[in-house]
C-alpha positions in Angstrom: -13.2 12.0 -0.7 -12.7 14.9 1.6 -11.4 14.7 5.1 -14.8 14.8 6.8 -16.1 11.9 4.8 -12.9 10.0 5.4 -13.0 10.5 9.2 -16.7 9.5 9.3 -15.9 6.2 7.6 -12.8 5.7 9.8 -15.0 6.1 12.9 -17.6 3.8 11.6 -15.0 1.1 10.7 -13.5 1.4 14.2 -16.8 1.0 15.9 -17.7 -2.1 13.8 -14.4 -3.7 14.5 -14.7 -3.0 18.2 -18.0 -4.8 18.1 -16.5 -7.7 16.2 -13.5 -7.9 18.6 -15.9 -7.9 21.6 -17.4 -11.1 20.3 -14.1 -13.0 19.9 -12.7 -15.6 22.3 -9.1 -16.0 23.3 -8.4 -18.6 20.6 -9.8 -16.3 17.9 -7.9 -13.3 19.2 -4.7 -15.3 19.1 -5.3 -16.5 15.5 -2.7 -15.5 12.9 -3.9 -12.5 11.0 -3.1 -11.7 7.3 -0.2 -9.7 8.6 2.8 -12.0 8.9 3.8 -12.4 12.5 0.8 -10.6 13.9 -2.1 -12.1 15.8 -5.6 -10.8 15.4 -5.2 -9.1 18.8 -2.0 -7.4 17.5 -3.8 -5.9 14.5 -6.4 -4.6 16.9 -3.6 -3.2 19.1 -2.2 -1.4 16.1 -5.6 0.2 15.2 -6.0 1.4 18.8 -2.5 2.8 18.7 -3.1 4.7 15.5 -6.1 6.4 17.2 -4.0 7.2 20.3 -0.5 7.8 19.0 2.6 8.2 21.1 4.4 11.5 21.6 7.2 12.3 19.1 9.7 11.5 21.9 8.2 8.1 22.6 8.0 7.3 18.9 11.7 8.2 18.5 12.5 5.8 21.4 10.5 3.1 19.8 12.3 3.6 16.5 15.6 3.2 18.2 14.3 0.0 20.0 13.2 -1.3 16.6 16.7 -0.7 15.1 15.3 1.8 12.6 13.1 -0.8 10.9 9.6 0.5 10.0 8.1 -3.0 9.9 9.6 -4.0 13.2 8.5 -0.7 14.8 4.9 -1.3 13.6 4.8 -4.9 14.7 6.5 -4.4 18.1 4.3 -1.4 18.9 1.2 -3.4 18.0 2.1 -6.3 20.1 3.0 -4.1 23.1 -0.3 -2.3 22.8 -2.3 -5.5 22.5 -0.7 -7.0 25.5 -1.0 -3.9 27.5 -4.8 -3.6 26.8 -5.5 -7.3 27.2 -9.3 -7.8 27.6 -9.9 -4.0 27.2 -8.9 -4.0 23.5 -12.4 -3.8 22.1 -13.5 -1.2 24.7 -10.4 0.9 23.9 -10.9 0.9 20.2 -14.6 1.8 20.7 -13.6 4.7 23.0 -11.1 6.0 20.5 -13.3 5.5 17.4 -13.9 9.2 16.9 -10.3 10.2 17.5 -8.7 12.4 14.8 -5.3 12.3 16.3 -2.6 11.1 13.9 0.9 9.6 14.4 3.6 12.0 13.3 4.4 10.1 10.1 0.9 9.7 8.5 -2.3 11.5 7.5 -6.0 10.8 7.3 -5.8 9.3 3.8 -3.4 6.7 5.0 -5.5 6.1 8.1 -8.5 5.3 5.9 -6.9 2.5 3.9 -5.2 1.3 7.1 -8.4 0.6 8.9 -10.1 -0.8 5.8 -7.2 -3.3 5.1 -6.6 -4.2 8.7 -10.3 -4.9 9.1 -9.8 -7.7 6.5 -6.6 -8.8 8.3 -8.7 -9.4 11.3 -11.8 -10.9 9.8 -10.6 -13.0 6.8 -8.6 -15.6 8.8 -11.7 -16.0 11.1 -14.0 -16.7 8.1 -15.9 -13.5 8.8 -17.1 -11.5 5.8 -16.6 -7.7 5.9 -17.5 -5.5 3.0 -15.6 -2.3 2.4 -17.6 0.8 1.4 -16.8 1.1 -2.4 -16.0 4.8 -2.5 -13.7 4.5 0.5 -12.0 1.5 -1.0 -11.4 3.5 -4.2 -9.9 6.3 -2.2 -7.7 3.9 -0.2 -6.5 2.1 -3.4 -5.7 5.5 -5.0 -3.7 6.5 -2.0 -1.7 3.2 -1.8 -0.9 3.5 -5.5 0.4 7.0 -5.1 2.5 6.8 -1.9 5.2 4.2 -2.8 6.5 3.2 0.7 5.8 0.8 2.3 3.9 -1.2 -0.4 5.7 0.1 -3.5 2.6 -0.9 -5.5 3.5 0.9 -8.7 6.9 -0.7 -8.8 5.7 -4.1 -7.7 2.8 -4.2 -10.2 4.6 -2.4 -13.1 3.2 -3.5 -16.4 -0.3 -4.2 -15.0 -3.5 -2.2 -15.4 -5.8 -2.6 -12.5 -9.5 -2.1 -13.2 -12.4 -2.2 -10.7 -15.5 -4.1 -11.9 -17.8 -2.4 -9.3 -16.5 1.2 -9.5 -15.1 3.8 -12.0 -11.5 3.2 -10.9 -8.4 2.3 -12.9 -4.6 2.7 -12.5 -1.5 1.5 -14.3 -1.0 0.4 -17.8 -0.4 -3.0 -19.5 -2.1 -6.4 -19.0 -5.4 -6.0 -17.2 -6.1 -7.2 -13.7 -9.8 -6.7 -13.0 -12.0 -7.4 -10.0 -13.9 -5.7 -7.1 -12.2 -2.7 -5.7 -12.0 -4.4 -2.3 -10.0 -7.2 -3.8 -7.8 -4.7 -5.7 -7.0 -2.8 -2.5 -5.9 -6.0 -0.8 -3.8 -6.9 -3.9 -2.2 -3.4 -3.8 -1.2 -3.9 -0.2 0.3 -7.3 -0.8 -2.5 -9.5 0.6 -3.1 -12.7 -1.2 -6.5 -13.6 0.3 -8.5 -12.1 -2.5 -6.5 -13.2 -5.5 -9.3 -15.6 -6.5 -11.6 -12.6 -7.0 -9.2 -11.1 -9.6 -9.0 -12.1 -13.2 -7.6 -11.0 -16.6 -4.4 -11.5 -18.6 -2.5 -9.5 -16.0 -3.5 -11.8 -13.3 -2.2 -14.8 -15.3 1.1 -13.0 -15.8 1.3 -12.1 -12.1 0.7 -15.7 -11.0 3.4 -17.1 -13.3 6.0 -14.4 -12.6 9.1 -15.4 -10.6 
């Protein structure tokens, strides 16, 4: 997928998530997301922050405040943004939906899988079904497989061959894990919510591995 198509899908996903967030009550916004230590509202705060990134100087300050930890930086920035925006979260994400600004350390390919996966982080714990566009999920899964940090998918899933059942997509070698590309993307990013959608000898090996 080229940049224009990726940005079009990113905008569409942001708008849909803004609509979803606008319908949630405080209890739902405070529900634990699929991201450990993040509420649903914090995930939304992260998505809004990606669309309106801080200056390099502010980012450097935030890195220092986080003790150099990428995961703490991400979490703390998301929580601060969510708390700052409060009831304006949905409106802010909607207003920023078409933004093509990028944080200094990322690119549009990462932003694509970020919004797809975080959409599930928000919706799945609330029992809300969201379906990823198949082509976009394939592009996102390919990117996650290729980048290493922070998911280290190739190392973590070494010895497995991942095969999509709803798209022409496959990576890795070894015992097969097969399933819908949406479930595979979540698997690649360390989410366990879609494991029941995956099957194959590789899945059996993964479940029994230490």
